[in-house]
C-alpha positions as CSV (number, residue, x, y, z in Angstrom):
1,R,-14.6,39.7,8.2
2,Q,-16.7,42.8,8.3
3,S,-18.6,44.5,5.4
4,E,-20.8,47.6,5.3
5,E,-23.9,45.3,5.6
6,G,-22.5,43.3,8.5
7,R,-20.3,40.2,9.0
8,V,-19.3,38.0,6.1
9,I,-18.8,34.3,6.7
10,V,-16.5,32.5,4.2
11,L,-16.8,28.7,4.1
12,E,-14.1,26.7,2.3
13,V,-15.3,23.3,0.8
14,V,-12.6,20.7,0.3
15,E,-13.5,17.5,-1.5
16,R,-12.3,14.3,0.0
17,R,-9.8,12.3,-2.0
18,T,-10.8,9.2,-3.8
19,L,-9.9,5.7,-2.7
20,R,-8.0,4.3,-5.7
21,Y,-7.3,0.8,-4.5
22,V,-7.0,-1.3,-1.4
23,E,-4.3,-4.0,-1.1
24,Y,-4.2,-6.6,1.5
25,L,-0.7,-7.8,2.3
26,G,0.3,-10.9,4.3
27,N,-3.2,-12.4,4.3
28,E,-2.2,-16.1,4.0
29,K,-5.0,-17.5,6.1
30,L,-8.0,-15.5,5.1
31,K,-9.1,-14.7,1.5
32,E,-9.0,-11.1,0.3
33,K,-12.7,-11.2,-0.5
34,K,-13.5,-11.9,3.2
35,L,-11.2,-9.1,4.3
36,A,-12.8,-6.7,1.8
37,E,-16.3,-7.6,3.1
38,A,-15.1,-7.0,6.7
39,T,-13.7,-3.6,6.0
40,G,-16.5,-2.3,3.8
41,L,-14.0,0.0,2.0
42,A,-15.1,0.7,-1.6
43,V,-12.8,1.7,-4.4
44,G,-14.0,4.9,-6.0
45,G,-15.5,6.2,-2.8
46,A,-14.2,9.0,-0.7
47,I,-11.4,8.3,1.8
48,D,-12.8,8.4,5.3
49,P,-10.1,8.1,8.0
50,Y,-12.6,6.9,10.5
51,A,-13.9,4.1,8.1
52,V,-10.3,3.1,7.4
53,E,-9.5,2.8,11.1
54,E,-12.8,0.9,11.7
55,G,-11.9,-1.5,8.8
56,R,-8.5,-2.1,10.4
57,K,-10.1,-3.0,13.7
58,K,-12.6,-5.3,11.9
59,I,-9.7,-7.2,10.2
60,E,-8.1,-7.8,13.6
61,A,-11.4,-9.0,15.0
62,L,-11.9,-11.3,12.0
63,Y,-8.5,-12.9,12.4
64,R,-9.0,-13.3,16.2
65,S,-12.4,-14.9,15.6
66,N,-10.6,-17.4,13.3
67,G,-8.1,-18.3,16.0
68,F,-5.2,-16.0,15.1
69,L,-5.1,-14.2,18.5
70,S,-1.8,-12.3,17.8
71,A,-2.7,-11.0,14.4
72,I,-2.1,-7.3,13.9
73,A,-3.5,-5.1,11.1
74,A,-1.8,-1.9,10.1
75,V,-2.7,0.8,7.6
76,R,-0.1,2.3,5.3
77,L,-0.8,5.4,3.2
78,D,0.8,5.5,-0.2
79,G,0.9,8.1,-3.0
80,L,-0.9,11.0,-1.4
81,D,-0.6,14.2,-3.3
82,A,-2.9,17.0,-4.3
83,Y,-4.7,15.0,-7.0
84,K,-4.5,11.3,-6.1
85,A,-4.7,9.1,-3.0
86,A,-4.2,5.4,-2.5
87,W,-4.5,3.5,0.7
88,R,-2.9,0.2,1.3
89,K,-4.1,-2.1,4.0
90,A,-1.2,-4.1,5.4
91,V,-2.1,-7.2,7.3
92,S,0.7,-8.9,9.2
93,L,0.8,-12.1,11.2
94,P,3.5,-12.2,13.8
């Protein structure tokens, strides 16, 4: 945009949504505490899509290192609206 004094730059700041909870589903062989340590996701922190994807990969690697070579970890997003966000981690064993 242009003004009499020159160009005007407008920056829009958007706050990241907060991670309300992480739920691990289908984890019959590894304890939830171990999965939480592997992902490094912290409730109350900002949701970072890259950290969530990295956490998913770490869960798969953890299962594989424990002999579950066909384990698949998937991320499911629940309850996302303008004010709240909640991530669910779904871990399934084929």
